[in-house]
C-alpha positions in Angstrom: 0.0 0.0 0.0 1.5 3.4 -1.0 1.5 6.2 1.6 -0.1 9.4 0.5 2.2 12.4 0.7 0.9 15.7 2.1 1.0 18.6 -0.3 2.9 21.8 0.6 -0.4 23.6 0.9 -1.8 21.1 3.4 1.4 21.4 5.4 1.3 25.2 5.4 -2.4 25.1 6.6 -1.4 22.7 9.4 1.4 25.0 10.5 -0.9 28.0 10.4 -3.6 26.3 12.6 -0.8 25.2 15.0 0.2 28.8 15.4 -3.5 29.8 16.0 -4.0 27.0 18.5 -0.9 28.1 20.4 -2.2 31.6 20.6 -5.7 30.5 21.9 -4.2 28.0 24.3 -2.0 30.8 25.7 -5.1 32.8 26.9 -3.5 35.9 25.5 -4.2 39.4 26.7 -6.4 41.1 24.1 -5.1 44.5 25.2 -1.5 43.4 24.8 -2.3 42.0 21.4 -3.4 45.4 20.2 -0.7 47.3 22.2 -3.2 49.4 24.1 -4.0 50.0 27.8 -7.1 48.8 29.6 -8.1 52.5 29.9 -7.9 53.1 26.1 -10.9 54.6 24.4 -12.8 52.8 21.7 -11.2 55.2 19.1 -7.7 54.2 20.2 -8.6 50.5 20.0 -10.0 51.1 16.5 -6.9 52.9 15.3 -4.6 50.3 16.9 -6.4 47.5 15.1 -6.3 49.3 11.8 -2.5 49.8 12.0 -1.8 46.2 13.0 -4.3 44.7 10.6 -2.6 46.5 7.7 0.8 45.4 8.9 0.0 41.7 9.4 -2.6 41.1 6.6 -1.8 37.9 4.8 -1.8 39.7 1.4 1.2 41.8 2.7 2.9 38.7 4.2 2.5 35.9 1.7 3.8 32.6 3.2 4.4 34.0 6.6 2.5 31.7 9.0 3.5 33.7 12.1 2.1 36.9 10.5 -1.1 35.1 9.7 -1.4 33.9 13.2 -0.8 37.4 14.5 -3.5 38.7 12.1 -5.9 36.2 13.6 -4.9 37.1 17.1 -5.5 40.9 16.7 -8.8 40.2 14.8 -10.0 38.2 17.8 -8.9 40.9 20.2 -10.6 43.6 18.3 -13.8 41.6 17.9 -14.0 41.4 21.8 -12.8 44.9 22.7 -14.8 46.8 20.0 -18.0 45.3 21.5 -19.0 47.2 24.7 -20.8 44.3 26.3 -18.0 41.8 25.5 -15.3 44.2 26.7 -17.0 44.6 30.1 -17.3 40.9 30.5 -13.7 40.3 29.4 -12.4 43.0 31.8 -14.1 41.4 34.7 -14.0 37.7 34.0 -11.5 37.2 31.1 -11.9 34.7 28.3 -13.6 32.1 30.5 -16.4 34.7 31.2 -16.8 35.3 27.5 -17.1 31.6 26.8 -19.8 31.2 29.5 -21.6 34.3 28.1 -21.7 32.7 24.6 -22.9 29.4 26.0 -25.8 31.1 27.7 -27.0 32.6 24.5 -25.0 35.9 24.4 -23.8 37.3 21.1 -20.2 36.1 20.4 -17.9 34.4 18.1 -18.8 34.1 14.4 -18.3 37.8 13.9 -17.4 37.1 10.2 -14.5 38.8 8.5 -13.6 41.5 11.0 -11.1 43.0 8.6 -13.7 43.3 5.8 -16.2 44.7 8.2 -13.7 47.3 9.4 -12.3 48.3 6.1 -15.3 47.7 3.9 -13.6 45.1 1.8 -9.9 45.5 0.9 -10.1 49.3 1.1 -6.3 50.2 1.4 -5.0 47.3 -0.7 -4.4 47.6 -4.4 -5.8 51.1 -4.6 -9.4 49.8 -4.2 -11.9 51.5 -2.0 -11.9 55.0 -0.7 -8.9 56.1 1.3 -9.4 57.9 4.6 -7.5 61.2 5.0 -4.3 60.6 6.8 -4.1 62.1 10.3 -0.7 63.5 11.4 0.8 61.3 14.1 3.6 61.9 16.6 6.9 60.1 16.3 7.4 56.7 17.8 9.4 56.6 20.9 11.7 53.6 21.2 13.0 52.5 24.6 15.5 49.7 25.1 14.3 47.4 27.9 17.1 45.5 29.6 16.1 42.0 30.7 18.2 39.5 32.6 18.4 36.0 31.2 16.4 34.8 34.1 13.6 37.3 33.2 13.7 36.1 29.5 13.5 32.5 30.7 10.6 33.0 33.1 8.9 36.0 31.6 8.6 39.4 33.1 6.0 42.0 34.1 7.7 45.4 34.7 6.2 48.6 35.9 7.4 51.6 34.0 6.9 55.3 34.9 7.7 58.0 32.4 7.1 61.6 31.7 5.2 62.2 28.4 3.7 65.1 26.6 -0.1 65.3 26.9 -2.7 67.9 25.8 -4.7 69.9 28.4 -7.6 72.3 27.7 -6.6 75.9 27.5 -8.5 79.2 27.1 -9.8 80.4 23.7 -10.0 78.6 20.4 -7.5 77.6 17.7 -7.6 76.8 14.0 -7.8 73.1 13.4 -8.5 70.4 10.8 -7.0 72.7 8.2 -7.1 71.5 4.6 -6.5 72.8 1.1 -9.6 73.3 -0.9 -9.8 74.0 -4.7 -11.7 77.2 -5.3 -13.0 78.5 -8.6 -13.7 82.2 -9.0 -15.1 84.1 -12.0 -12.8 86.9 -13.0 -14.6 88.1 -16.1 -17.2 87.2 -18.8 -16.5 83.6 -19.5 -13.2 83.7 -17.6 -12.5 81.6 -14.4 -9.6 81.3 -12.1 -8.8 78.2 -10.0 -6.6 78.3 -6.9 -6.2 76.5 -3.6 -7.3 78.0 -0.3 -6.7 76.8 3.2 -9.8 76.3 5.2 -9.8 75.6 8.9 -12.3 75.0 11.7 -12.4 76.6 15.1 -11.6 74.1 17.9 -11.2 74.5 21.6 -7.7 75.5 22.4 -5.2 73.0 24.0 -1.7 73.2 25.4 1.1 70.7 25.7 2.3 69.8 29.2 4.2 67.0 30.8 2.6 64.3 32.9 3.9 61.3 34.8 2.2 58.1 33.6 2.6 54.5 34.7 2.2 51.4 32.6 3.0 47.7 32.8 5.2 46.0 30.2 4.7 42.3 29.7 7.8 40.4 28.3 6.8 36.9 27.3 9.1 34.0 28.1 11.6 33.4 25.4 11.1 36.9 23.8 13.7 37.2 21.0 16.5 39.7 21.2 15.2 42.9 19.7 11.6 41.9 20.2 9.3 44.9 20.0 6.4 45.6 22.4 4.1 48.2 21.1 2.0 50.6 23.2 -0.3 52.3 20.8 -0.5 56.1 21.2 1.4 56.1 24.5 4.1 58.3 23.1 4.1 62.1 23.1 0.9 63.9 22.2 0.5 66.1 19.0 -1.8 69.1 19.1 -3.1 68.6 15.6 -2.9 64.9 15.3 -2.7 61.5 17.1 -0.2 60.8 19.8 2.8 58.8 18.8 3.4 55.2 19.8 5.7 53.9 22.5 7.8 50.9 21.7 9.9 48.8 24.0 12.8 46.8 22.5 14.0 43.7 24.4 17.7 43.7 25.1 19.1 40.7 26.9 21.8 41.2 29.6 24.6 38.7 30.2 24.5 36.8 33.4 28.0 37.7 34.5 27.7 36.0 37.9 26.9 32.6 36.4 28.9 33.2 33.2 25.9 32.7 30.9 25.2 34.4 27.6 22.3 34.2 25.2 22.7 33.1 21.6 19.2 33.0 20.0 17.3 30.3 21.9 20.5 28.7 23.2 22.3 29.5 26.4 26.1 29.5 26.4 27.7 28.8 29.7 31.3 28.7 30.9 32.0 26.1 33.6 35.2 25.7 35.5 36.5 22.3 36.6 39.6 21.4 38.6 42.5 19.4 37.1 41.5 16.4 39.1 37.9 16.6 37.7 39.2 17.1 34.2 41.3 13.9 34.5 39.0 11.7 36.5 35.5 12.8 35.4 32.9 14.6 37.5 29.2 15.1 38.2 27.9 18.6 38.8 24.4 20.0 39.2 23.3 23.2 37.5 20.3 24.9 39.2 18.3 26.3 36.3 16.4 29.6 36.5 13.0 27.9 37.3 14.6 25.9 40.1 15.0 22.5 38.4 18.3 20.6 38.4 20.4 19.9 35.3 22.9 17.1 35.8 26.2 17.6 34.1 28.3 14.5 34.0 31.5 13.4 32.3 33.5 10.2 32.8 36.1 10.9 30.1 39.0 13.3 30.2 37.9 16.9 29.8 40.4 19.1 27.8 40.4 22.9 28.2 37.6 24.6 26.1 35.8 21.3 25.4 32.2 21.9 24.6 29.1 19.9 25.8 25.6 20.5 24.5 22.6 19.6 26.6 19.4 19.6 24.5 16.2 21.4 25.6 17.8 23.2 28.5 18.1 26.6 26.9 15.6 29.4 26.6 11.9 28.8 25.8 11.2 29.2 22.1 8.9 32.2 21.8 5.4 31.2 20.9 6.2 27.5 20.7 4.6 25.4 23.5 7.1 23.6 25.7 10.0 23.9 23.2 13.4 25.0 24.3 16.8 25.8 22.9 20.0 24.1 24.1 22.4 24.6 26.9 26.0 24.8 25.5 28.7 24.5 28.1 32.4 25.3 27.5 34.7 23.9 30.1 37.7 25.7 31.5 40.2 23.6 33.4 41.6 25.3 36.6 45.3 24.3 36.9 47.1 24.6 40.2 49.4 27.6 40.6 52.0 25.5 42.5 52.9 21.8 42.9 55.1 20.0 45.3 57.9 17.7 43.9 56.1 14.6 45.2 53.0 15.7 43.2 55.0 16.3 40.1 56.7 12.9 40.5 53.4 11.2 40.9 52.1 12.8 37.8 55.2 11.9 35.8 54.9 8.3 36.9 51.2 8.3 36.0 51.9 9.6 32.6 55.3 8.1 31.6 54.8 9.1 27.9 54.8 12.8 28.8 58.6 13.2 28.1 58.5 17.0 28.0 56.8 17.1 31.4 59.3 14.6 32.8 62.2 16.7 31.7 60.8 19.7 33.5 60.2 17.7 36.6 63.7 16.3 36.8 65.3 19.6 35.9 63.5 21.1 38.9 64.8 18.2 41.0 68.4 18.8 39.9 68.1 22.5 40.8 66.9 21.6 44.3 70.0 19.4 45.1 
């Protein structure tokens, strides 16, 4: 009987659904998925979804299963947070509360194509549909977030306090929503002149001021080096536009105390052994960051800078359930600074073929006479 081979398309679909399943199983934070705060307005949530949906849409990322999974994740998040009733339930009871609400006859799930509902088809793709006027937006503020290897291994929730520009009401009015409008004016019989004219509205006046704000940054276990965590419109305000975004960039710090560095999903560690251990073998226990023991054992001779790889004892692979990188250990042999003659003689007898070493030993012996 011949075995049917899966087509590349079937394999890709399977990978995609594996990504989606991992996202759902992780009970993700819908606010974090959109990069917004729990106090964000419905307009902020809408704008955040628009930005991310355009970025991760499958048409813009052909063949990228992770982008497709992210697109599904933000669609699910927006479907919940854009609905006032669902958002209240989610804020109070989480995803479990939403499931019970749906089981009891509440409206939920099956919202159709959220992207098509939001954009009215493929409105920004391929020049089709009516483009919305672009609103000025403040610059994105990027902040490096230093994380220890332990924090990357376990995950981290950090409280961050910063000063940012915000708008406050002020006296009077100001010109706003200014735009160029084409005006046609008759200048004579049968003669017309066209020119552009700026037209503005009168809006309540505002002023820029600094305000201390607090937010929480969630760094997921195994977050890659350079991973970006977006906080939509949490940057500095803009008087005639939308506030900029705030983006944290994960930077992994070396564990100098335990001599451990990061290399992708792998952990590279330097371990020191004595000369006796290097010659006779040893058993050591490495206490990992989550508290479990990793047994490191060698029965053969260990030479300086010899490398041992222990599978699945590195960092968690981001977004992959229970998958880990490797722990790569480089051994350094600690040689004694001084040896007695009897020790040298014992070593020379134990290794009679080491002629050079023997010559050094007996030369030392002659000098001591």
